[in-house]
DRENLODO-953423 format. One record per residue: x, y, z of N, C-alpha, C in turn. Coordinates in steps of 0.02 Angstrom, whole numbers, plus 32768, in hexadecimal, padded with zeros to 4 digits. Layout:
XYZXYZXYZ/...
end
This chain:
2011E73C5DB2200AE6F35DB91FC1E6DF5DAF/1FB5E6AE5D851F70E6995D791F55E6735DB4/1F15E67A5DC01EF3E6585DF71ED1E61B5DDC/1EDCE5E25DFC1EBFE5A45DE31E74E5A55DEB/1E52E57B5DC41E0AE5775DC61DF1E5615E0A/1E14E52F5E271DFFE5165E691E08E54B5E9E/1E3AE5765E961E45E5AA5EC71E11E5E15EC3/1DF1E5E95E891DC2E61F5E811D7BE60B5E95/1D6FE5CB5E9E1D2CE5B55EB11D1BE5CB5EF8/1CDCE5DC5F021CC5E5E95F461CB9E5A65F69/1CBEE5A65FAB1CB4E5675FCF1C6EE54B5FC2/1C3DE5785FBC1BF9E55F5FB21BF0E5405F6D/1C20E54B5F3F1C1DE52C5EFD1C3BE4E75EFD/1C5DE4D45F331C7BE4925F381C45E45E5F46/1C50E41F5F341C21E3EA5F461C15E3EB5F91/1BD8E3DD5FA61BC4E3E65FEC1BF4E3C5601D/1C08E38760111C32E36360411C7BE377603C/1C8DE3A3600E1CD1E3BD600B1CD7E3FF602F/1CA0E41A60471CA2E458606D1CB7E44860B5/1CE6E46E60D01D00E45E61131CCCE4576149/1C9DE485614C1C6AE48161821C40E443617B/1C27E435613F1BFDE3FB61351C24E3BB6140/1C63E3BA612B1C8EE38061351C98E372617F/1CA4E3A861A51CAFE3A061EE1C70E3876211/1C36E3A161FC1BF7E38C621A1BE8E343620C/1BFBE32C61D21BEBE2E761BF1C1EE2B561D9/1C5FE2C761D41C94E29761E41CBAE2A66224/1CAEE2E162401CD3E2F5627C1D0DE323626B/1D21E34D629B1D55E37F628E1D98E35F627F/1DA4E32362991DE4E302628E1DEEE2EB6246/1DB7E2EA62201DBCE2D661D91DD6E30E61AD/1DDBE34A61C91DF0E38561A31E3BE38E61A3/1E55E3A8616D1E9CE3BA61691EA7E3FC618D/1EE7E40D61991EF7E44E61B71ED9E487618E/1EDEE481614E1EC4E4B461201E79E4BD6129/1E55E486612F1E0CE48961351DF7E4A76178/1E1AE49661AE1E0AE4B261EF1E16E4FD61EF/1E4EE51361D21E5BE55B61CC1E25E57D61A4/1E0DE55C616F1DD9E57961451D99E585616D/1D89E557619B1D4EE56161C51D56E59F61F0/1D92E5A9620C1D9EE5E462351D9EE624620C/1DBAE62061D01DBBE65B61A41D75E66C618D/1D4CE63961811D05E63E61721CF6E654612B/1D0FE68E61161D00E6A660D31D3CE6CA60B5/1D3DE6CE60741D74E6EF60521D5EE72A6029/1D82E7375FF31D71E76D5FC61D6FE7515F7F/1D62E77A5F4F1D5FE7645F0A1DA1E7425EF5/1D9AE7075ED91DD2E6DE5EC11DFAE6BD5EFA/1DE9E6CB5F381E0DE6AD5F711DDAE6955FA5/1DC5E6565F9F1D98E63D5FD21DBFE62B6011/1D9BE61760451DBBE60A60861DEEE5D26081/1DE0E59F60581E10E56860501E50E57F602E/1E49E5AA5FFC1E84E5C55FD91EAEE5EF6009/1E8DE61860311EB1E64260611ED5E6176094/1EB3E5E260AC1ED1E5B560DD1F0EE59260C0/1F08E57C60821F40E55A60611F7CE58A605A/1F6EE5C860461FA3E5F9603E1FC4E60A6081/1F9BE60D60B61FB5E61B60F91FE8E5E6610D/1FD5E5A861052001E57061192041E57060EF/203BE58260B02076E585608520A4E5BF6096/2087E5FA609F20AEE63660AC20D0E63560F0/20B0E614612120CCE611616520EBE5CD6174/20EFE5A361412110E561614720F1E536617E/20AFE534617F208DE50661AC206CE52661E9/2046E4FD620C2020E5156246204DE52E627F/2086E50C628820B1E51E62C020C7E56762BC/20E1E57C628420F7E5C2627C20BCE5F1627F/2084E5DD62612048E60762632030E61262AA/2034E5DD62D3201BE5E263182045E60F6344/2083E61E632F20AFE647635820A3E692634F/207BE6A4631D206EE6EB63102039E7056340/2046E73E635D2015E75B638C1FFEE7A1637A/200EE7B7633D1FF6E7F763261FD5E7EE62E2/1F96E80362DA1F71E7F9629C1F95E811625D/1FB6E84962611FD7E86562262012E83C620F/202AE80D62392062E7E36225204BE7A561FF/2009E79A61FF1FEDE76361D71FD9E7816194/2003E77861641FF8E79961241FEAE76660ED/1FAFE76C60CF1F9FE74560931F63E7666072/1F5EE75F60331F28E77E600D1EE4E7656024/1EB7E79460321E72E78360431E63E77B608C/1E95E78460B71E8BE77C60FF1E8EE7BF6122/1E57E7D361411E54E81361641E74E80E61A9/1E80E84861C81E9CE848620C1E6CE826623C/1E2BE82E62311DFAE80F625D1DFEE7C36259/1E03E7A9621C1E09E76162141E4CE7486231/1E80E76F62281EC1E75D62441EBEE7596290/1E9AE78862AE1E93E78862F61E6DE74A630E/1E3DE73562E71E17E6F862F91E45E6BB62F9/1E73E6B862CA1EA3E68062C91ED0E6836306/1EE9E6BE63151F15E6C7634F1EF0E6B3638F/1EB1E6C763931E88E6B663CE1E80E66A63D4/1E77E647639C1E6EE5FF639E1EAEE5DC63B7/1EE8E5F2639E1F27E5D563B41F33E5E463FE/1F23E62264131F2DE63564581F00E60D6486/1EC3E60164701E94E5DA64981EAEE59364A2/1ECDE577646E1EEAE53464751F20E53364AA/1F49E56764AC1F7EE56C64DF1F60E5726525/1F2AE597652B1F0AE5A0656C1EEBE55F6585/1ED1E53865561EB5E4F765691EECE4CB6586/1F27E4CD65671F60E4A665801F73E4BC65C6/1F74E4FE65D21F84E51966141F50E5046647/1F11E50666331EDBE4F466611EE1E4AA6674/1EF5E48166441EFCE43966521F31E42D6687/1F64E45866891F9AE44F66B91F83E45F6700/1F4AE48267061F31E49267491F07E4596766/1EFBE426673F1ED6E3EC67561F06E3B96774/1EEFE39167A51F1AE35C67C01F30E32E6787/1F70E32367811F89E2FC67481FBFE2CD675E/1FBBE29067461FEFE25E6754201BE2576716/205CE25A6721208CE25366EB20A2E20A66E7/208BE1E966B4209DE1A266AB20D5E1976679/20DFE1C8664D2113E1C1661A212CE2056606/2166E20765E72184E24665D12158E269659E/2134E24265762108E25F654320D0E2886563/20BFE27965A2208CE2A165C520A4E2E965CE/20E6E2F165D72102E33465DF20FBE35B659E/2108E33965662100E35A652520B9E371651B/2089E347652D2043E35965252031E397654E/204FE39C65892040E3D565B5205FE416659E/209BE412658320C1E450657820D0E460652F/20BCE435650020D1E44064BB20B8E481649D/207AE49364AA2060E4D0648B2082E50E64A7/2091E50C64E620B0E546650720FBE54B64F8/211EE51464FF2167E51764FA2181E50E64B2/215CE4EC64882174E4E364442177E524641E/214FE5556434214CE59564112173E5CC6435/218AE5BE647121ABE5F2649921EDE608647A/21FAE649647B2237E664645D226FE66A6491/225FE66064D12291E66065062290E61D652A/22C7E60D654A22CAE5CF657022A4E5D665B1/227BE5A465BF2256E59F65FE226EE5606622/2272E56466642282E529668B224BE51E66BF/2229E4E566BB21F4E4D466E9220BE49E6719/21F7E4A467572203E471678921BFE453679C/21B7E412678E217AE3EF67A12187E3C467DE/215FE3CF68112167E3A9684F212CE3796855/213AE33A68622107E30668612107E2DE68A2/20CDE2C068B020C8E29568EA20DAE24D68D8/20CCE21F690520DFE1D968FA20BAE1BA68BF/207DE1D368B22055E1BA687A2067E1DB6837/209AE204683920B1E22A67FE207DE25D67E7/2056E27668162027E2AC6808204AE2EE6816/2040E31E67E92060E35F67F2203FE384682C/2067E396685D204CE3BC68962060E4066892/2092E414686A20A7E459686220D2E4616824/20C4E49667FF20EDE4A867C52108E4EE67D0/2149E4F767C52166E53967CC2192E5496790/2190E587677A21BDE59F674621FDE5B76769/2233E59267602271E5A567812295E5DD675D/2293E5DA671A22B7E60D66F42291E61D66B4/2293E65C66A2227FE672666022BDE6926642/22E0E66D66192322E68366032322E6A565C0/235BE6A465A02363E6C1655E2374E688652E/2384E69964F12396E66664C023D8E64564D3/23FDE6636502243DE64865172437E61A6553/23FAE611656D23EFE5E265A323FAE5FF65E9/2404E5D3661A240AE5E8665F242FE5B26686/2442E5C366C32463E59266EF2431E5796723/2438E53A6735240CE51C6767242AE52467AD/2403E53F67DB2418E54668212400E5086847/242EE4DA6852241CE49A687123FDE4A268B6/241BE4CD68DF2403E4D6692423BCE4F36924/23AEE52068F5236BE53E68F22337E50A68DE/2349E4E068AF2319E4AC689A230BE47C68D3/233FE46668F52335E438692E230BE4596964/2318E498697222F2E4BC69A522A8E4BE6994/2298E4CD69552252E4D16941222FE48D6945/2252E45969322235E41669342226E402697C/2253E41169AA2249E40069F0220FE4276A0E/2205E46469F821CDE48D6A12218AE46B6A05/2184E44C69CA2144E42E69B72142E3E369C5/2174E3CA69E82175E38369FB216DE35469C0/2188E36869872184E33D694C21B8E3066950/21A9E2CD693521DAE296693521F1E28568EE/21D0E2A268BD21E4E299687721E8E2DD6855/2216E2E368262222E3226804222BE31767B9/2211E3456792221EE344674A2231E38B6735/2267E391670F227AE3D166F22261E3D466AA/2249E40E66962232E4186651224EE45A6639/2270E45966002283E49965E22282E4936596/2285E4CB6575227FE4CD652C22BFE4E6650C/22C8E4D464CE22FCE4EF64A322DBE516646B/22DDE559646E22BDE582643A22D3E57163F3/230EE55663EC2327E54463A92300E50A638A/22DCE4E563B422B7E4AB639C22DEE46A63A2/2320E46F63AB234BE43463B22346E41B63FA/2330E3DE64022325E3C464462360E39D6463/2395E397643D23D0E373645623EEE39A6491/23F9E37A64CA2414E39E6504245CE3B464F9/246BE3EF651424B0E407651124D9E3E56547/2519E3EF65442545E3D365782533E3EF65BD/2523E43065BF2510E45065FE24CDE4356617/249FE42565E9245FE40665FD246BE3C46620/2496E39C660324A4E35A661F24C8E35F6662/24FBE38A66662521E39266A424F5E3AC66DD/24CBE3DE66CD249FE3FB6701246DE3C8671A/2453E39E66EC2423E36B67002442E336672D/247EE322671C24A2E2F1674624AFE30C678C/24C4E34B679024D2E36A67D12492E37367FA/245CE38667D8241CE38D67FC2405E34A6816/240CE31667EF23F8E2D46805241EE2BF6844/245EE2CD68452487E2BD6880246FE2E368BE/245EE32268B42448E34C68EC2405E3356907/23D8E31F68DA2396E30868EF2398E2C56912/23C3E29968FA23C9E256691823DCE25A6961/2404E28B69732419E29469B923DDE2A069E7/23A6E2B869CA2369E2C669F22332E29469E2/2345E25A69C52315E22669B322DFE23F6984/22F2E26B695722C6E286692422DCE26B68E0/22ACE25568B822BBE236687822B1E267683E/22E5E26F681722DEE29567D922C5E26567A4/2284E26867952266E2396767227DE245671F/2284E285670D2295E29466C822A8E2DD66C0/22CAE2EB668A22D7E32F667322C3E32E6629/2290E35566182274E35465D52283E39665B2/22A0E391657722ADE3CC654E227BE3CD6515/225AE406650B2227E40D64D7223DE44064A3/2230E4306464223FE45F642E221BE44A63EF/21F6E47A63D121D4E46D639121A8E42E6393/2182E42663C92153E3F063D12175E3AB63D2/21B3E3AB63E821D8E36D63F421F4E370643B/220DE3386452222BE33A64952264E309649B/228EE31664CC22C4E2E864DE22BDE2D96528/22BCE29A653922B5E284657E22F7E2676597/2310E28265CE234DE26765ED2340E2206605/2304E214662022F5E1D1663B22F0E19E6603/22CFE1B065CC22C8E1816594230BE1716574/233AE19F657A237CE195655C23B1E180658F/2399E16965C923C5E14D65FD23FBE17D6614/23E9E1BD66182419E1EF662F240FE2026679/23DFE1E0669823D3E1EB66E023DAE1A86703/2404E1A76736240EE16A675D23F7E17667A4/23C0E15667B623A3E16167F823B5E1296829/23E3E0FE681523F6E0C76842242CE0DD6872/
end
């Protein structure tokens, strides 16, 4: 396969303001495309394959950043011109982003909307290959006072133990609750069992004057909110 002229150019041969680093310094990192940001991390290429070409090929071969970010072994990132060391640097960058999200969850946080849940959990749960179920317990101001992982399931899901959830909420004197879980398939539409379990949990919590604010399903950087879709009745 012939290599295009633009693909064979070195980054330093590009016009100054077309180089990712110089462009970021002048206009800010948000002005860069995914390809350009990857090129900065890759830093350098080999003959006929500059960092931009390698970045472009990476996104094409792995069908975007999402799939690329799920890889955790350097040898699984395969493209011409990228060494294991450079691959590890990319994996480290994606992993660091996930750790930042986890660190943010350790800060006092008020949940004002269902989209706040997506912001908190999207990097972790959108890439997870198994189902996770989180129980968020909140105070009257909707600040998270405790987060617990109730289940780490399989691709086939899990059953919700209503009594166990109520018991945990009472221990922490929470008055508001949010359930969060993921669908590894990426499809965020709730199953019949998701809906039935949520309704039953809501009934159990209401008996103790506890409000189920929402049940949020996350998949492939999207979410489904039971509250936004009027599937929770707290009256």
